[in-house]
C-alpha positions in Angstrom: 12.8 6.1 -6.2 9.1 6.5 -6.2 7.0 6.9 -3.0 5.4 3.6 -3.5 8.7 1.7 -4.0 10.1 3.3 -0.8 7.0 2.4 1.1 7.1 -1.2 0.1 10.9 -1.4 0.7 10.0 0.0 4.2 7.4 -2.7 4.8 9.9 -5.4 3.6 12.6 -4.0 5.9 10.1 -4.3 8.8 9.6 -7.9 8.0 13.2 -8.9 7.1 15.5 -6.4 8.8 16.8 -5.6 12.2 15.4 -2.8 14.3 18.5 -0.8 13.6 18.2 -1.2 9.9 14.6 -0.4 10.0 15.2 2.7 12.1 17.9 4.0 9.7 15.8 3.3 6.6 12.8 5.0 8.1 14.7 8.1 9.2 16.4 8.5 5.8 13.2 8.1 3.8 10.5 9.4 6.1 9.1 12.2 3.8 8.6 9.7 0.9 7.2 7.0 3.2 4.7 9.5 4.6 3.8 10.7 1.1 3.0 7.1 0.0 0.9 6.4 3.1 -0.9 9.7 2.6 -1.7 8.8 -1.0 -2.9 5.3 0.0 -5.3 6.6 2.6 -6.5 9.4 0.4 -7.4 6.9 -2.2 -9.0 4.6 0.4 -11.1 7.4 1.9 -12.1 8.9 -1.4 -12.8 5.4 -2.9 -10.6 6.4 -5.8 -9.5 3.3 -7.7 -7.3 5.3 -10.1 -5.4 6.9 -7.3 -5.1 3.5 -5.5 -3.7 2.0 -8.7 -1.0 4.8 -8.8 -0.1 3.9 -5.3 0.6 0.2 -6.0 3.8 -1.1 -7.6 3.0 -2.8 -10.9 5.5 -5.6 -10.4 4.4 -9.2 -10.6 5.7 -9.9 -7.1 3.4 -7.5 -5.3 1.2 -9.2 -2.7 -1.5 -8.2 -0.3 -2.9 -10.2 2.6 -5.8 -8.6 4.4 -9.1 -9.6 6.0 -11.2 -8.3 3.0 -9.7 -10.5 0.3 -7.1 -12.8 1.7 -3.9 -13.2 -0.3 -3.9 -11.5 -3.7 -1.0 -11.2 -6.1 -0.4 -8.5 -8.8 -2.5 -5.5 -9.2 -5.0 -7.4 -11.4 -6.0 -9.4 -8.3 -5.5 -6.7 -5.7 -7.7 -4.2 -7.5 -10.7 -6.5 -7.1 -10.5 -6.2 -3.4 -10.6 -2.4 -3.5 -13.2 -2.3 -6.3 -15.5 -4.4 -4.1 -14.8 -2.2 -1.1 -15.4 1.0 -3.1 -18.6 -0.2 -4.7 -20.1 -1.2 -1.3 -22.9 1.3 -0.4 -22.1 1.1 3.3 -20.0 3.9 4.7 -16.6 2.5 5.8 -14.3 4.4 8.1 -10.6 3.7 8.5 
């Protein structure tokens, strides 16, 4: 299982699972979850759209909901949010 799949399963478990299920899942997959988070934030801070693309699952059911772009589905829509952010000349800190 790839880091990004584990990360997204973790997020899904947070939304759909019990606290006990979430705790067990997190404990058993923590190194992979942390690797996925690290890659995501590295791409974000470096404004690296290629690395960001590698971090996202390519499935059609991938969805993001955030204050920068609202609800976007599939990487083809999601990438536009990050491209706009990365092309902004303002320094953004996370």
